[in-house]
ROMARVEX-164555 format. One record per residue (C-alpha): residue number from 1; residue in three letters; x negated, y, z. Coordinates in steps of 0.001 Angstrom, whole numbers, plus 500000, padded with zeros to 6 digits. Layout:
BEGIN
{NUM 'ala' {X Y Z}}
...
This chain:
BEGIN
{1 'unk' {764404 683813 329925}}
{2 'unk' {764759 681483 332905}}
{3 'unk' {761654 680579 334934}}
{4 'unk' {762101 676903 334132}}
{5 'unk' {762260 677595 330396}}
{6 'unk' {759226 679874 330652}}
{7 'unk' {757271 677127 332403}}
{8 'unk' {758108 674638 329623}}
{9 'unk' {757178 677125 326906}}
{10 'unk' {753891 677884 328687}}
{11 'unk' {753165 674158 328996}}
{12 'unk' {753867 673543 325298}}
{13 'unk' {751784 676530 324168}}
{14 'unk' {748903 675453 326427}}
{15 'unk' {749074 671900 325074}}
{16 'unk' {749150 673218 321513}}
{17 'unk' {746122 675445 322053}}
{18 'unk' {744170 672604 323692}}
{19 'unk' {745058 670162 320939}}
{20 'unk' {743924 672647 318300}}
{21 'unk' {740446 672717 319903}}
{22 'unk' {740105 669079 321006}}
{23 'unk' {740039 665828 319088}}
{24 'unk' {738651 662285 319355}}
{25 'unk' {736377 660909 316665}}
{26 'unk' {735525 657251 316316}}
{27 'unk' {731914 656601 315376}}
{28 'unk' {729838 653424 315092}}
{29 'unk' {728789 653599 318740}}
{30 'unk' {732130 654567 320244}}
{31 'unk' {734309 657630 320597}}
{32 'unk' {733261 661254 320886}}
{33 'unk' {735309 664167 322149}}
{34 'unk' {735103 667022 319657}}
{35 'unk' {735481 670499 321158}}
{36 'unk' {735572 673086 318379}}
{37 'unk' {733301 670886 316271}}
{38 'unk' {730821 670110 319069}}
{39 'unk' {730528 666393 319902}}
{40 'unk' {730596 665347 323571}}
{41 'unk' {729987 661796 324786}}
{42 'unk' {732553 661830 327583}}
{43 'unk' {732513 658040 327937}}
{44 'unk' {728700 658027 328135}}
{45 'unk' {728714 660729 330804}}
{46 'unk' {731285 658746 332814}}
{47 'unk' {729271 655506 332465}}
{48 'unk' {726083 657316 333494}}
{49 'unk' {727758 658855 336533}}
{50 'unk' {729201 655448 337559}}
{51 'unk' {725768 653809 337208}}
{52 'unk' {724164 656493 339376}}
{53 'unk' {726790 655995 342076}}
{54 'unk' {726673 652177 342136}}
{55 'unk' {723040 651310 341385}}
{56 'unk' {720639 649945 343975}}
{57 'unk' {717060 650949 343227}}
{58 'unk' {715234 649557 346255}}
{59 'unk' {713476 646908 344158}}
{60 'unk' {712567 649301 341321}}
{61 'unk' {709458 651442 341406}}
{62 'unk' {708344 654244 339163}}
{63 'unk' {704764 653522 338187}}
{64 'unk' {702427 656506 338338}}
{65 'unk' {699590 657351 335972}}
{66 'unk' {696934 656240 338458}}
{67 'unk' {698316 652714 338784}}
{68 'unk' {696685 649822 336843}}
{69 'unk' {700042 648832 335352}}
{70 'unk' {700359 652253 333750}}
{71 'unk' {697081 651984 331849}}
{72 'unk' {697728 648320 330977}}
{73 'unk' {701188 649073 329572}}
{74 'unk' {699851 652028 327609}}
{75 'unk' {697079 649900 326059}}
{76 'unk' {699542 647148 325066}}
{77 'unk' {701927 649647 323459}}
{78 'unk' {699136 651486 321648}}
{79 'unk' {697964 648174 320158}}
{80 'unk' {701472 646950 319262}}
{81 'unk' {701829 648419 315756}}
{82 'unk' {698720 650360 314793}}
{83 'unk' {697822 652830 313513}}
{84 'unk' {700957 654857 314358}}
{85 'unk' {701330 653320 317829}}
{86 'unk' {697784 654377 318778}}
{87 'unk' {699131 657850 319625}}
{88 'unk' {701521 656472 322270}}
{89 'unk' {701974 658529 325406}}
{90 'unk' {703963 657153 328340}}
{91 'unk' {706559 659579 329681}}
{92 'unk' {707771 657186 332378}}
{93 'unk' {707216 653621 333482}}
{94 'unk' {709579 651631 335672}}
{95 'unk' {708789 648281 337289}}
{96 'unk' {710561 645300 338853}}
{97 'unk' {708583 642101 339427}}
{98 'unk' {707174 640874 336117}}
{99 'unk' {709073 643475 334054}}
{100 'unk' {708196 646980 332927}}
{101 'unk' {710366 649498 331121}}
{102 'unk' {708282 652137 329357}}
{103 'unk' {709480 655395 327853}}
{104 'unk' {707082 656336 325072}}
{105 'unk' {706489 659219 322672}}
{106 'unk' {704318 659093 319564}}
{107 'unk' {702863 661641 317152}}
{108 'unk' {704390 660114 314002}}
{109 'unk' {707037 657692 315308}}
{110 'unk' {710392 658272 316936}}
{111 'unk' {710507 658118 320744}}
{112 'unk' {711014 654645 322175}}
{113 'unk' {711928 652696 325274}}
{114 'unk' {709993 649428 325425}}
{115 'unk' {710545 646352 327586}}
{116 'unk' {707357 644551 328636}}
{117 'unk' {706927 641283 330510}}
{118 'unk' {703910 639970 332350}}
{119 'unk' {702296 636683 331466}}
{120 'unk' {699559 635122 333539}}
{121 'unk' {696888 637430 332148}}
{122 'unk' {698495 640414 330424}}
{123 'unk' {701652 642332 329521}}
{124 'unk' {703610 641656 326329}}
{125 'unk' {706102 643814 324449}}
{126 'unk' {709410 642016 324018}}
{127 'unk' {709791 642666 320268}}
{128 'unk' {713579 642664 320052}}
{129 'unk' {713916 644789 323208}}
{130 'unk' {712592 648072 321868}}
{131 'unk' {714882 651059 321561}}
{132 'unk' {713558 653578 319069}}
{133 'unk' {715135 656777 317869}}
{134 'unk' {717155 659709 319061}}
{135 'unk' {720505 659256 320769}}
{136 'unk' {722252 662545 320073}}
{137 'unk' {725154 663166 320344}}
{138 'unk' {725327 660149 322674}}
{139 'unk' {724246 660405 326303}}
{140 'unk' {720815 658745 326186}}
{141 'unk' {720586 656724 329406}}
{142 'unk' {723787 654649 329154}}
{143 'unk' {723318 654157 325424}}
{144 'unk' {719747 652839 325809}}
{145 'unk' {720639 650749 328882}}
{146 'unk' {723471 649038 327020}}
{147 'unk' {721314 648322 323974}}
{148 'unk' {718526 646747 326040}}
{149 'unk' {720917 644717 328211}}
{150 'unk' {722413 643180 325065}}
{151 'unk' {719000 641722 324146}}
{152 'unk' {719640 638879 326613}}
{153 'unk' {716421 638875 328646}}
{154 'unk' {716688 637789 332305}}
{155 'unk' {715739 641262 333530}}
{156 'unk' {717069 642343 336930}}
{157 'unk' {719898 644754 336167}}
{158 'unk' {718417 647242 338633}}
{159 'unk' {715567 647939 336183}}
{160 'unk' {718011 649145 333545}}
{161 'unk' {720335 650850 336010}}
{162 'unk' {717532 652835 337660}}
{163 'unk' {715904 653894 334387}}
{164 'unk' {716249 657653 333931}}
{165 'unk' {714866 659102 330675}}
{166 'unk' {712196 661726 331291}}
{167 'unk' {711342 662647 327709}}
{168 'unk' {712760 665813 326186}}
{169 'unk' {713634 663671 323160}}
{170 'unk' {716382 661987 325200}}
{171 'unk' {717813 665081 326879}}
């Protein structure tokens, strides 16, 4: 067999083997690459990588447990929908100006990411800007960012872009 013919045969066999192991599936939230039955969010990984490369986080701060905002946000979330919310534990808290983005775990509720806004005297949960649930098989960060951005609040985009899930529930 000629080398050129062998190269074409090798290319066709390789393509056939790859296509027998790979496929695209359309789901409610987008497309997933299936590799031997395992779902991969290739688009989500690409979006997350692009966000990490282009974001500017100078104005965003991660609020530590010793900061007043941390304890204030925790108290507001724990009081939001008792009794189940009383077990809230903050995994991370991100801040820009009058906005907070809290990553929360509960004993009996699904994990959540909660947007809070400051008023003159206290913080308030923005009720339609709460992500709750697991994201698998989707890549968590871009999926949650997109959901919260679609809520329409005038939040600086850096807050969403710089949010990195810390909870094992989103990994």
